[in-house]
Gaussian input, Z-matrix of N, CA and C with variables (Angstrom, degrees):
# hf/3-21g

backbone

0 1
 N
 C     1     B1
 C     2     B2     1     A1
 N     3     B3     2     A2     1     D1
 C     4     B4     3     A3     2     D2
 C     5     B5     4     A4     3     D3
 N     6     B6     5     A5     4     D4
 C     7     B7     6     A6     5     D5
 C     8     B8     7     A7     6     D6
 N     9     B9     8     A8     7     D7
 C    10    B10     9     A9     8     D8
 C    11    B11    10    A10     9     D9
 N    12    B12    11    A11    10    D10
 C    13    B13    12    A12    11    D11
 C    14    B14    13    A13    12    D12
 N    15    B15    14    A14    13    D13
 C    16    B16    15    A15    14    D14
 C    17    B17    16    A16    15    D15
 N    18    B18    17    A17    16    D16
 C    19    B19    18    A18    17    D17
 C    20    B20    19    A19    18    D18
 N    21    B21    20    A20    19    D19
 C    22    B22    21    A21    20    D20
 C    23    B23    22    A22    21    D21
 N    24    B24    23    A23    22    D22
 C    25    B25    24    A24    23    D23
 C    26    B26    25    A25    24    D24
 N    27    B27    26    A26    25    D25
 C    28    B28    27    A27    26    D26
 C    29    B29    28    A28    27    D27
 N    30    B30    29    A29    28    D28
 C    31    B31    30    A30    29    D29
 C    32    B32    31    A31    30    D30
 N    33    B33    32    A32    31    D31
 C    34    B34    33    A33    32    D32
 C    35    B35    34    A34    33    D33
 N    36    B36    35    A35    34    D34
 C    37    B37    36    A36    35    D35
 C    38    B38    37    A37    36    D36
 N    39    B39    38    A38    37    D37
 C    40    B40    39    A39    38    D38
 C    41    B41    40    A40    39    D39
 N    42    B42    41    A41    40    D40
 C    43    B43    42    A42    41    D41
 C    44    B44    43    A43    42    D42
 N    45    B45    44    A44    43    D43
 C    46    B46    45    A45    44    D44
 C    47    B47    46    A46    45    D45
 N    48    B48    47    A47    46    D46
 C    49    B49    48    A48    47    D47
 C    50    B50    49    A49    48    D48
 N    51    B51    50    A50    49    D49
 C    52    B52    51    A51    50    D50
 C    53    B53    52    A52    51    D51
 N    54    B54    53    A53    52    D52
 C    55    B55    54    A54    53    D53
 C    56    B56    55    A55    54    D54
 N    57    B57    56    A56    55    D55
 C    58    B58    57    A57    56    D56
 C    59    B59    58    A58    57    D57
 N    60    B60    59    A59    58    D58
 C    61    B61    60    A60    59    D59
 C    62    B62    61    A61    60    D60
 N    63    B63    62    A62    61    D61
 C    64    B64    63    A63    62    D62
 C    65    B65    64    A64    63    D63
 N    66    B66    65    A65    64    D64
 C    67    B67    66    A66    65    D65
 C    68    B68    67    A67    66    D66
 N    69    B69    68    A68    67    D67
 C    70    B70    69    A69    68    D68
 C    71    B71    70    A70    69    D69
 N    72    B72    71    A71    70    D70
 C    73    B73    72    A72    71    D71
 C    74    B74    73    A73    72    D72
 N    75    B75    74    A74    73    D73
 C    76    B76    75    A75    74    D74
 C    77    B77    76    A76    75    D75
 N    78    B78    77    A77    76    D76
 C    79    B79    78    A78    77    D77
 C    80    B80    79    A79    78    D78
 N    81    B81    80    A80    79    D79
 C    82    B82    81    A81    80    D80
 C    83    B83    82    A82    81    D81
 N    84    B84    83    A83    82    D82
 C    85    B85    84    A84    83    D83
 C    86    B86    85    A85    84    D84
 N    87    B87    86    A86    85    D85
 C    88    B88    87    A87    86    D86
 C    89    B89    88    A88    87    D87
 N    90    B90    89    A89    88    D88
 C    91    B91    90    A90    89    D89
 C    92    B92    91    A91    90    D90
 N    93    B93    92    A92    91    D91
 C    94    B94    93    A93    92    D92
 C    95    B95    94    A94    93    D93
 N    96    B96    95    A95    94    D94
 C    97    B97    96    A96    95    D95
 C    98    B98    97    A97    96    D96
 N    99    B99    98    A98    97    D97
 C   100   B100    99    A99    98    D98
 C   101   B101   100   A100    99    D99
 N   102   B102   101   A101   100   D100
 C   103   B103   102   A102   101   D101
 C   104   B104   103   A103   102   D102
 N   105   B105   104   A104   103   D103
 C   106   B106   105   A105   104   D104
 C   107   B107   106   A106   105   D105
 N   108   B108   107   A107   106   D106
 C   109   B109   108   A108   107   D107
 C   110   B110   109   A109   108   D108
 N   111   B111   110   A110   109   D109
 C   112   B112   111   A111   110   D110
 C   113   B113   112   A112   111   D111
 N   114   B114   113   A113   112   D112
 C   115   B115   114   A114   113   D113
 C   116   B116   115   A115   114   D114
 N   117   B117   116   A116   115   D115
 C   118   B118   117   A117   116   D116
 C   119   B119   118   A118   117   D117
 N   120   B120   119   A119   118   D118
 C   121   B121   120   A120   119   D119
 C   122   B122   121   A121   120   D120
 N   123   B123   122   A122   121   D121
 C   124   B124   123   A123   122   D122
 C   125   B125   124   A124   123   D123
 N   126   B126   125   A125   124   D124
 C   127   B127   126   A126   125   D125
 C   128   B128   127   A127   126   D126
 N   129   B129   128   A128   127   D127
 C   130   B130   129   A129   128   D128
 C   131   B131   130   A130   129   D129
 N   132   B132   131   A131   130   D130
 C   133   B133   132   A132   131   D131
 C   134   B134   133   A133   132   D132
 N   135   B135   134   A134   133   D133
 C   136   B136   135   A135   134   D134
 C   137   B137   136   A136   135   D135
 N   138   B138   137   A137   136   D136
 C   139   B139   138   A138   137   D137
 C   140   B140   139   A139   138   D138
 N   141   B141   140   A140   139   D139
 C   142   B142   141   A141   140   D140
 C   143   B143   142   A142   141   D141
 N   144   B144   143   A143   142   D142
 C   145   B145   144   A144   143   D143
 C   146   B146   145   A145   144   D144
 N   147   B147   146   A146   145   D145
 C   148   B148   147   A147   146   D146
 C   149   B149   148   A148   147   D147
 N   150   B150   149   A149   148   D148
 C   151   B151   150   A150   149   D149
 C   152   B152   151   A151   150   D150
 N   153   B153   152   A152   151   D151
 C   154   B154   153   A153   152   D152
 C   155   B155   154   A154   153   D153
 N   156   B156   155   A155   154   D154
 C   157   B157   156   A156   155   D155
 C   158   B158   157   A157   156   D156
 N   159   B159   158   A158   157   D157
 C   160   B160   159   A159   158   D158
 C   161   B161   160   A160   159   D159
 N   162   B162   161   A161   160   D160
 C   163   B163   162   A162   161   D161
 C   164   B164   163   A163   162   D162
 N   165   B165   164   A164   163   D163
 C   166   B166   165   A165   164   D164
 C   167   B167   166   A166   165   D165
 N   168   B168   167   A167   166   D166
 C   169   B169   168   A168   167   D167
 C   170   B170   169   A169   168   D168
 N   171   B171   170   A170   169   D169
 C   172   B172   171   A171   170   D170
 C   173   B173   172   A172   171   D171
 N   174   B174   173   A173   172   D172
 C   175   B175   174   A174   173   D173
 C   176   B176   175   A175   174   D174
 N   177   B177   176   A176   175   D175
 C   178   B178   177   A177   176   D176
 C   179   B179   178   A178   177   D177
 N   180   B180   179   A179   178   D178
 C   181   B181   180   A180   179   D179
 C   182   B182   181   A181   180   D180
 N   183   B183   182   A182   181   D181
 C   184   B184   183   A183   182   D182
 C   185   B185   184   A184   183   D183
 N   186   B186   185   A185   184   D184
 C   187   B187   186   A186   185   D185
 C   188   B188   187   A187   186   D186
 N   189   B189   188   A188   187   D187
 C   190   B190   189   A189   188   D188
 C   191   B191   190   A190   189   D189
 N   192   B192   191   A191   190   D190
 C   193   B193   192   A192   191   D191
 C   194   B194   193   A193   192   D192
 N   195   B195   194   A194   193   D193
 C   196   B196   195   A195   194   D194
 C   197   B197   196   A196   195   D195
 N   198   B198   197   A197   196   D196
 C   199   B199   198   A198   197   D197
 C   200   B200   199   A199   198   D198
 N   201   B201   200   A200   199   D199
 C   202   B202   201   A201   200   D200
 C   203   B203   202   A202   201   D201
 N   204   B204   203   A203   202   D202
 C   205   B205   204   A204   203   D203
 C   206   B206   205   A205   204   D204

   B1=1.4342
   B2=1.5298
   B3=1.2927
   B4=1.4606
   B5=1.5271
   B6=1.3298
   B7=1.4701
   B8=1.5279
   B9=1.3263
   B10=1.4674
   B11=1.5316
   B12=1.3270
   B13=1.4647
   B14=1.5250
   B15=1.3268
   B16=1.4708
   B17=1.5319
   B18=1.3313
   B19=1.4642
   B20=1.5255
   B21=1.3221
   B22=1.4637
   B23=1.5193
   B24=1.3226
   B25=1.4652
   B26=1.5278
   B27=1.3450
   B28=1.4636
   B29=1.5282
   B30=1.3212
   B31=1.4675
   B32=1.5186
   B33=1.3053
   B34=1.4673
   B35=1.5205
   B36=1.3428
   B37=1.4613
   B38=1.5279
   B39=1.3359
   B40=1.4639
   B41=1.5285
   B42=1.3344
   B43=1.4675
   B44=1.5232
   B45=1.3503
   B46=1.4604
   B47=1.5258
   B48=1.3203
   B49=1.4568
   B50=1.5318
   B51=1.3056
   B52=1.4622
   B53=1.5246
   B54=1.3322
   B55=1.4597
   B56=1.5195
   B57=1.3413
   B58=1.4647
   B59=1.5268
   B60=1.3106
   B61=1.4579
   B62=1.5228
   B63=1.3332
   B64=1.4677
   B65=1.5267
   B66=1.3405
   B67=1.4651
   B68=1.5266
   B69=1.3253
   B70=1.4669
   B71=1.5220
   B72=1.3155
   B73=1.4546
   B74=1.5236
   B75=1.3340
   B76=1.4668
   B77=1.5291
   B78=1.3405
   B79=1.4684
   B80=1.5228
   B81=1.3281
   B82=1.4571
   B83=1.5278
   B84=1.3130
   B85=1.4666
   B86=1.5290
   B87=1.3313
   B88=1.4608
   B89=1.5250
   B90=1.3280
   B91=1.4699
   B92=1.5280
   B93=1.3145
   B94=1.4665
   B95=1.5210
   B96=1.3316
   B97=1.4653
   B98=1.5246
   B99=1.3353
   B100=1.4657
   B101=1.5272
   B102=1.3114
   B103=1.4632
   B104=1.5170
   B105=1.3104
   B106=1.4634
   B107=1.5274
   B108=1.3148
   B109=1.4645
   B110=1.5267
   B111=1.3341
   B112=1.4692
   B113=1.5300
   B114=1.3372
   B115=1.4590
   B116=1.5157
   B117=1.3298
   B118=1.4659
   B119=1.5233
   B120=1.3132
   B121=1.4546
   B122=1.5282
   B123=1.3214
   B124=1.4601
   B125=1.5223
   B126=1.3274
   B127=1.4591
   B128=1.5229
   B129=1.3133
   B130=1.4537
   B131=1.5278
   B132=1.3388
   B133=1.4683
   B134=1.5266
   B135=1.3149
   B136=1.4501
   B137=1.5166
   B138=1.3439
   B139=1.4622
   B140=1.5175
   B141=1.3307
   B142=1.4586
   B143=1.5072
   B144=1.3242
   B145=1.4532
   B146=1.5221
   B147=1.3398
   B148=1.4552
   B149=1.5230
   B150=1.3210
   B151=1.4547
   B152=1.5203
   B153=1.3350
   B154=1.4570
   B155=1.5229
   B156=1.3384
   B157=1.4639
   B158=1.5287
   B159=1.3284
   B160=1.4726
   B161=1.5275
   B162=1.3354
   B163=1.4674
   B164=1.5368
   B165=1.3397
   B166=1.4609
   B167=1.5112
   B168=1.3298
   B169=1.4586
   B170=1.5221
   B171=1.3172
   B172=1.4546
   B173=1.5198
   B174=1.3183
   B175=1.4667
   B176=1.5155
   B177=1.3194
   B178=1.4612
   B179=1.5117
   B180=1.3160
   B181=1.4595
   B182=1.5195
   B183=1.3257
   B184=1.4719
   B185=1.5069
   B186=1.2958
   B187=1.4547
   B188=1.5268
   B189=1.3021
   B190=1.4603
   B191=1.5087
   B192=1.3208
   B193=1.4665
   B194=1.5216
   B195=1.3005
   B196=1.4586
   B197=1.5174
   B198=1.3197
   B199=1.4605
   B200=1.5137
   B201=1.2978
   B202=1.4702
   B203=1.4935
   B204=1.3459
   B205=1.4637
   B206=1.4503
   A1=108.68
   A2=116.99
   A3=122.66
   A4=110.33
   A5=114.09
   A6=119.98
   A7=110.37
   A8=116.98
   A9=119.47
   A10=111.70
   A11=117.10
   A12=120.69
   A13=110.83
   A14=115.69
   A15=120.51
   A16=109.53
   A17=117.28
   A18=121.09
   A19=111.23
   A20=117.80
   A21=120.73
   A22=111.14
   A23=116.16
   A24=120.17
   A25=110.58
   A26=116.19
   A27=120.20
   A28=110.84
   A29=116.69
   A30=120.98
   A31=110.99
   A32=115.66
   A33=120.16
   A34=110.76
   A35=117.00
   A36=120.95
   A37=112.53
   A38=117.07
   A39=119.83
   A40=112.69
   A41=116.17
   A42=122.21
   A43=111.82
   A44=114.99
   A45=121.80
   A46=107.61
   A47=115.47
   A48=118.88
   A49=110.08
   A50=115.69
   A51=120.70
   A52=109.62
   A53=117.25
   A54=120.95
   A55=112.65
   A56=116.78
   A57=120.71
   A58=110.47
   A59=116.69
   A60=120.59
   A61=110.77
   A62=116.98
   A63=121.04
   A64=110.34
   A65=117.35
   A66=120.77
   A67=111.05
   A68=117.11
   A69=120.98
   A70=110.97
   A71=116.29
   A72=121.00
   A73=110.95
   A74=116.99
   A75=120.91
   A76=111.11
   A77=116.92
   A78=120.19
   A79=111.07
   A80=116.69
   A81=120.57
   A82=110.93
   A83=116.48
   A84=120.86
   A85=110.06
   A86=117.39
   A87=120.89
   A88=111.50
   A89=117.11
   A90=121.09
   A91=111.18
   A92=117.23
   A93=121.09
   A94=109.75
   A95=117.40
   A96=121.40
   A97=110.70
   A98=117.49
   A99=120.89
   A100=110.57
   A101=117.21
   A102=120.84
   A103=112.08
   A104=117.08
   A105=120.94
   A106=110.54
   A107=116.87
   A108=120.21
   A109=111.79
   A110=116.16
   A111=120.35
   A112=111.83
   A113=116.40
   A114=120.54
   A115=114.71
   A116=117.19
   A117=120.46
   A118=110.56
   A119=115.72
   A120=120.78
   A121=109.30
   A122=116.19
   A123=121.45
   A124=109.32
   A125=116.03
   A126=121.37
   A127=109.00
   A128=115.66
   A129=122.26
   A130=107.21
   A131=117.19
   A132=121.05
   A133=112.17
   A134=114.88
   A135=121.09
   A136=113.80
   A137=116.58
   A138=120.79
   A139=111.67
   A140=116.33
   A141=119.99
   A142=110.92
   A143=115.78
   A144=120.92
   A145=110.27
   A146=115.15
   A147=121.44
   A148=107.09
   A149=116.18
   A150=121.60
   A151=109.57
   A152=115.18
   A153=120.55
   A154=107.79
   A155=116.41
   A156=121.06
   A157=109.82
   A158=117.52
   A159=120.54
   A160=114.06
   A161=117.47
   A162=120.24
   A163=112.56
   A164=117.13
   A165=121.57
   A166=114.70
   A167=117.85
   A168=121.10
   A169=110.04
   A170=115.64
   A171=121.70
   A172=110.25
   A173=114.62
   A174=120.75
   A175=106.99
   A176=116.22
   A177=120.86
   A178=108.06
   A179=115.96
   A180=121.88
   A181=108.17
   A182=115.25
   A183=119.32
   A184=110.26
   A185=115.23
   A186=120.83
   A187=109.45
   A188=114.98
   A189=119.49
   A190=114.67
   A191=117.74
   A192=120.53
   A193=108.34
   A194=115.93
   A195=120.68
   A196=108.61
   A197=114.75
   A198=119.84
   A199=109.09
   A200=115.83
   A201=121.16
   A202=109.48
   A203=115.24
   A204=120.92
   A205=112.11
   D1=135.89
   D2=-178.75
   D3=-93.62
   D4=161.69
   D5=178.97
   D6=-55.22
   D7=-42.65
   D8=-178.04
   D9=-63.27
   D10=-34.97
   D11=177.33
   D12=-66.02
   D13=-43.31
   D14=179.62
   D15=-65.48
   D16=-43.94
   D17=-179.97
   D18=-62.14
   D19=-41.17
   D20=178.29
   D21=-62.10
   D22=-43.76
   D23=179.70
   D24=-65.24
   D25=-43.58
   D26=178.23
   D27=-60.97
   D28=-43.26
   D29=-179.88
   D30=-62.32
   D31=-43.83
   D32=179.98
   D33=-62.59
   D34=-45.02
   D35=-176.58
   D36=-71.89
   D37=-32.78
   D38=-177.35
   D39=-99.36
   D40=-0.65
   D41=179.47
   D42=56.20
   D43=45.29
   D44=174.98
   D45=-122.44
   D46=179.33
   D47=178.92
   D48=-77.28
   D49=159.72
   D50=177.37
   D51=-63.06
   D52=-37.28
   D53=178.18
   D54=-62.03
   D55=-44.16
   D56=178.00
   D57=-64.05
   D58=-41.49
   D59=179.53
   D60=-64.81
   D61=-40.37
   D62=178.58
   D63=-64.48
   D64=-39.43
   D65=176.90
   D66=-62.64
   D67=-43.21
   D68=177.91
   D69=-62.44
   D70=-41.24
   D71=178.41
   D72=-63.09
   D73=-42.79
   D74=176.95
   D75=-60.04
   D76=-45.18
   D77=179.34
   D78=-62.70
   D79=-39.97
   D80=179.13
   D81=-61.54
   D82=-46.70
   D83=179.70
   D84=-63.12
   D85=-41.61
   D86=178.38
   D87=-61.34
   D88=-40.94
   D89=178.61
   D90=-65.42
   D91=-41.31
   D92=178.69
   D93=-63.59
   D94=-46.67
   D95=-179.47
   D96=-63.29
   D97=-42.20
   D98=179.14
   D99=-61.98
   D100=-41.82
   D101=177.69
   D102=-64.54
   D103=-41.95
   D104=178.47
   D105=-62.72
   D106=-39.55
   D107=178.39
   D108=-64.45
   D109=-28.45
   D110=177.02
   D111=-86.06
   D112=3.33
   D113=177.36
   D114=89.39
   D115=11.05
   D116=179.67
   D117=-93.24
   D118=136.38
   D119=176.21
   D120=-72.49
   D121=159.72
   D122=179.32
   D123=-129.83
   D124=117.13
   D125=175.81
   D126=-88.49
   D127=134.19
   D128=177.14
   D129=-119.76
   D130=91.73
   D131=-175.19
   D132=-51.11
   D133=132.19
   D134=-179.30
   D135=87.20
   D136=-12.83
   D137=-179.83
   D138=-116.55
   D139=-55.86
   D140=-177.25
   D141=156.94
   D142=-151.74
   D143=-174.37
   D144=-141.08
   D145=132.41
   D146=171.98
   D147=-91.14
   D148=126.41
   D149=-176.77
   D150=-122.17
   D151=135.50
   D152=175.75
   D153=-89.81
   D154=120.59
   D155=178.90
   D156=-80.19
   D157=161.00
   D158=179.95
   D159=-55.84
   D160=-29.25
   D161=179.44
   D162=-84.43
   D163=3.02
   D164=177.92
   D165=93.62
   D166=-10.36
   D167=178.06
   D168=-74.05
   D169=159.06
   D170=177.94
   D171=-102.42
   D172=146.60
   D173=172.81
   D174=-128.80
   D175=143.91
   D176=175.86
   D177=-115.91
   D178=118.81
   D179=176.53
   D180=-103.84
   D181=111.66
   D182=179.49
   D183=-66.15
   D184=142.26
   D185=178.45
   D186=-64.36
   D187=135.40
   D188=178.86
   D189=86.96
   D190=1.57
   D191=177.46
   D192=-125.82
   D193=158.24
   D194=177.19
   D195=-120.92
   D196=142.06
   D197=178.05
   D198=-82.30
   D199=145.22
   D200=177.08
   D201=-102.75
   D202=146.09
   D203=172.89
   D204=75.89

């Protein structure tokens, strides 16, 4: 799914313009990235969780699955 697809869906559901929805989406992504840089994990309900590992790398754990090893 592309950013424009997500923005269109957000605009339709929130009854705002596509531009406003795209701006909100950009702010959301910026907040998630800023939190990850500070070492905070980010839960994405329905998708999974972005986790910052001790070495600084990111891991994505899909919701409903478990990582092995």
